[in-house]
N, C-alpha and C positions, 0 to 999 in steps of 0.2 A: 798882165796879172793872171789871166787865165792859164797861160803857158806855165807860169811859176807854180800855180796850184796843181796843175796836172803833173808836173815834174815831182812835186812833193808826194802826191798820191802814188806815183809810179815807184818812187824810192822806198816808201813804206811797204809797198807790195813786194818789192824785191827782198827786203829784209824779212818779211813774213814768210816768203817762200823759202829763203835760205834757212830760216829757223826750223821750218817743217822738215827740210832735208836733214839737218843736223840731228833733230830729235829722232828721225827715222833711223839714221845710222847709229845713234846711241842705243837703240833697241836691237839692232841687227849687228852684233859684234863680229860676225863672220864676213861682213862686207856685202855689198850689193853691186849690181851692174847698173849702167845708166837706164836701161830699159826697165829694170825692176823698180828703180827709184821713181821714174816717170809714171809708172802704173800706180804705185802706192800713193804718190802725192797728187795724182791726177793733173799732171802738167805735160805739155809737149816735150818730147825728148830734146829738141833743140834748146828749149828754155832751161831744162835741167842741165844740159851741157854747159851753157853759159854760166849758170850759177855755180856749178861744181868747179869749173875752171877758176872762177874768181875766189872761191873758198880755198882751193888748192894753192893758189898763189900766195895766200896769207898763212898757209900751214894748218888751216882748220880741217881739211880732209887730205887724205893721201889717195893717189890714183895710180892705176896701172892698166894693162891691157887684159881683156878677157872678162869673164863673168865673176862677180863677187870680189872685185878688186878696189872698190871705193869704200874707204873706211874713215873713221874719225882720225884727224891728224894729231901730231905731237903738240901743236899749239893749244888745241882744245884741252888736252890732258894737262898741260902746264897751267892753264888758267884754272882748271878744276882743283888742282893741288894747291894753288895759291889762295883759294877761298876756303880751304879746309883748315879750321882752327880748332884747337882743343880748349876746354874750359880754362886750363892753366894759361894758355896764350891770352885769352880774354881778360883774365884777372891780373896778369903780370904787370900791366901799367899801373894799376892801383897799388900793387905791392911795391913797385919801384918808387911810386910817389911817397909812400910812407917811409921807405928806406932813405930816400934823399932828404926828407924833412927831419928825420930823427937820428939817423945813423945807427938805428937798432936793427937786429935780425927780424925778418918778416917771414912767417910761415904760411903755407897754404895746405889745407887738409880737406878731404872729402869724407862725408858720412858713408860708411860702408860696413854692412853686417854688424851694426850696433857699436861700432868704434869709429874713431877719427883716424884716417890713414893719411900720413904726410906725403904729399905729392910734389911739392916745390918749395924752394926756400931762397931767400936773398940774405946772405950772411952780412951782419952789421959791421960797421967800421970801428965801433967802440972797442977799447982794449979789453974790458971785462964784458963779455957777452955770453949769451946762451945759444947753443947750436944743437939741434936734433938731427937725426939721420932720416933722409928720404926713405920711405917704406916703413917707418916705425908706426905702431898703432897706439893710440891713446884713448882713455876712457871719455865718456860724455859728461858726467856730472861733476867732475873735479877739474876740468880744464876750460879755459876761455873759449877755445874753438869748439869744444863739445857743447857747451851751453849755448853758444851762438847758433850752432847747427840745430839744436833742439828747438830753439825759438823760431826757426823757419818752418817747423812742422805744426800741424794742428794739435790741440791739447790732448786728444785721444792717442795719437801716434807718439807724441812726446812722452806721455805718461807711461805708455807701454814700454818704451825703451828705458826709461828711468827705472821702472820697477824691475825689469830684467837685469839691469846692471847692478842695482842694489842687492838683488837676490844672489847673483853669481859672485859678488864680492863679499857677501856676508856682512855688509855694513848695516848699521842700525839707525842711520839718519832718517829723519822724518820726511815724508813726501811733500807735505804742504809748503814748507819754506822753499824747497827746490822749485816747485811749481810756481810759487810767487816770484822767485827770481827769474825764471824763464819768461814769465808773463811781463815783467818789467823790461826785459830785453826786446820782447815783441813790441813793446810800447816805444822803443827808440833808444834805450840805454845800451851801452856797450857791455859785452860779457866780461866778467872779471874772475880771475883766479889769483888769489893772494895766498901763496904757500899751500895751496890745497893739494895739488898733484905732486909737486916736488918741493921739499923744504928749501928755501933760498931762492926760488924762482917764482915770479909773479907775471901776469900777462893780461892783456886786453884783447878782445876779439869781436868780430862781427860776421854774420852769415849772409849768404846769398844763394838763391836757387837758380841753377842753370836752365836755359830753355828746354833742355832734355828732361828736367825734373830732378837732376842730382843736386844735392845740397853741399855747398862748399863753405869753408870758413877761413878768413884771414885773421891771423893773430900775431901779436908782437910780444914775445917773452923777454923779460929783462931781469937781471939780478934784483932780488927784493931789497938789497941794500940801497938801491937808488930809485926804486919804484915810486915812492912818494914824491921824490924830487922831480921826476920827469913825467909824472902821470898826466898833468894838465896838457903838456906839450903833446903827449901821445894821443890823448882824447881828441884834441883839435885836428891832428894829422889824420887820425883814423876816421873821424867823422867826414872830413873832406874826401878821403879816399873811398869811403862807403858810398857817398853821393855819386862819385865818379863811376864806381863799379855798378851801381844800380842803374845808371843811365846807359850802360853798354848793352 
């Protein structure tokens, strides 16, 4: 039992030392020699040699002869790239979930400079469907994704953006009803656009805040001619996807 415990402690110690060497090499992109590594991590050169050899055999470091020839290997870089995901990657499963459930087009937009910028889309399988172009910009107060994004902000920031949009568009809509609508979305309702932005197109949407602080919105636009017919189905699909997106 004592031998097993000592082996476990020794194994953890080796992992810790290997991690220290990898972190050091991550900071020294020009590479280091065995002696330089040993000095920096305060380990015997022979110990560093064994650890570096083991890491090299797995591709975690690359080695050569001379000074400054031990660097991070291709396997470390591959692992780093594999863990790099964009917000669109994170939200894509929720979008696909809605598309699979409804057959409708699903859009992803990000709040940027007072507008909603479309950044991803899954085109629906319905014969009559709505499709917007990636890179298009849409307003906040007349779209489902815009209202959903506003609901992710505090009241002061949301009010500021709403007033700026109303002023720039010259619209005479009252602020109070808009704020009340945004507040209801904060309370759990889906954002709705019924022929507000484009005549003949209606939509539902919900917002989410990325860990980086960016605000995104997933929306489902459908021809208004069938909106009432599919609305309940859309609500159920989007609420399920919203719960999934929030859990990620």
